[in-house]
C-alpha positions, 0 to 999 in steps of 0.5 A: 500500500502506498500512502501519501498526504491525501490518503493519510488525511482520509484515514485520519478523518474517517477513523476520527469520525468512526471513533466518535461514533463508537465512543458516543454509542457506547457512552449513550447505552451505558449512561442511558442518555445521549453522551456526545463524546470528544473534546472538539466541537465537531463529531470527531475523536482525533486520537482514533484518527492519529492512532490509525495513521500511525498504525497504517504508516508503521505496521503495513509491512507486518501484514504478512504476519498477523500475529506480530501485527496484532501485538504491534497494534495492541502495544502501539494503541495502548501507548497512544491511549496512555500518552493521550490520557497522561498529556490531558491530565498534565494539561488540565490536571484532571483525569478524563477517564479512569480505568482504576476499577478494571483489572490489569490497569496501568495508573487508571489510564489503560487496561488489558481488556481495552488494549486487546480490543484496540489490538483487534481493531487496529489489526482489522484496519491494517489488514482490510479497512485501510485497503477499502479506503484506499480503493475509495480514494482511487475512485475519486478524481484527484481534482475533487479529492485533493481540495476536499482533503485539504479543506477537511484537514484544515477545519479539523485542525482548527477545531481541535486546536481552538477547542483545546485552547478555549477549554484549557483557558476556561476550565482551568479557572472554572472547572464546574460548568455552572461557574463557567456559564455564570462567567460567560453570562457576564461577558459578551456572547461572541462566537469564541465564548459560545464555542467554549461553552458548547465544548465545555458542556460536552466535556461535562456530560461525556467526561464527568471526571474531567469537570470535577472541582478537585484536581487529580494532580497536585501542584506540589510546588512544581513550576510548570514547564514553559514553551521556552523550557521545552525548547531548551530541553529539546535542544539539550536532549538533541545535543546529548543524544548525538554525543552519546550515539557518536561515542557509542559508534566509536566504541563499538565500530571503531569509527567516528561518524555523524549521528546528526539528524540535521544538516547544521550542528550535532543534533539528533531530533529523535533524541531531543523529542524523546527526552523532552517527552519523557520529561513531560510525562515522568517529571512527577513520577521521579519518586517511582522505582528505577524498575518503573522508569526502566519499563516505561522507557523500554516500552515507550522507546521501542514504540517511539523508535519504530514510529520514527523509522516508519515515518521518516521512511514514508517522508524521505524514502530513506531508512536511517537505521536497520537492525535486521542483523540483530536478534529479536528485531521487528522489521529491522526498525527496532530490536530488543537490546536497543529497547533496553537501552531506551529503558536505561536512558529513561532511568539515567535521564530522570535520575541524573540528567534532567535534575542537572539540566534543570539546575543549570537552566535555573541558574542561567534563566536570568541571563538567557534573554527572550531574544536568545530563545527566539533566536534558538527557535528560529535557528532550529526551525530553519535547520529542520526545514532545510534538512527536510528539503535537503533529504527530500531532494537527495531522495529525488536526485538519486532517483534521477529526477532533475532540479525543477526550480531555484530551490532545488538547484540551490539544494543540489549545489549546497547539499550534494550527494557527498555531503549528504552521505557524510551527514547521514552515513547509514541512510539507505534508499528504499526501493519502491515496489512496482 
């Protein structure tokens, strides 16, 4: 199966709507009254669409082995649900759902019975349903499909972002619907406030736990991470990850080689995102045992690395690492030994790395001016965009596609094959079937 932006957009929208229908029907039957599930204004549960896209991109190559596919879908869907629940609780300091009353649950965020259900549904989508949707996309003329997908994705993104911002702004101050309603009544009846009230009512009815007065997470004197903090953590993590991989390659292979994800500077985007996300999810669990942190890092790191491998292959037509020669590997994208390394990295980072980095950031905070953070953000954004364009052009150039415009000519001149091979020595072009 060949996916592109438009087919993935269709999967995202269809499964988001199907997830909303399923959740609403189940909640309505159980509660014996209509429960409009989902936090967005429209009829969508976007976590289902996001998960479906990840499964389609990541696990299509496992279609020949349904057993592996089932376990992969079960694990990935469980991680996605756990991440969503954890991030929502971190943002709103309240649980949106709680499986604590069910057997074999983890922190009340996920439970075994639903994980197995997600595994079955995910397997069915990858084996059969995605193929049906792709054939549907092929039956629609591109002149009609493309603008429809663009319009629908933009509306869905605005719906999701706008609803999240509005609910977060008001629910933080007025977690009970009556208080919110009173506040809105004192102000103008603009569209923004109407949407906020509508979405908050949906949350009140569909997710009663999220609208409780009492937070499920205590502040404990903890200062929330700002966007600037996350940016600096990402950059520091990206640099440290590149450094660790470079030294590891020297010790194991006896050679110095570039391990950077970007064309300028020693930065590993995979490591930067991983350490920043680990910090967000685990900073309130630092008192947990090393075993807990290790298991978390092993499972989450394995799923994360697999998805990164699949996504980068889809975007750039290139495999940046291949573990096919390792024992206990999955599609050459991950292997058990390196999953254990992710677990050890989580322990070391949360026990030693993160406290030291935050202590240094605290000392330097008064000396780091806002313009420095803005400059760093601009540099990293330009660096990542340029790297993406250079990789895409590298893939096209090695396929014999000539430069078609000034940008591609510039990329050919400044990021030729020799330079790209030096920056990405392990990158292997994927030969497309047919």
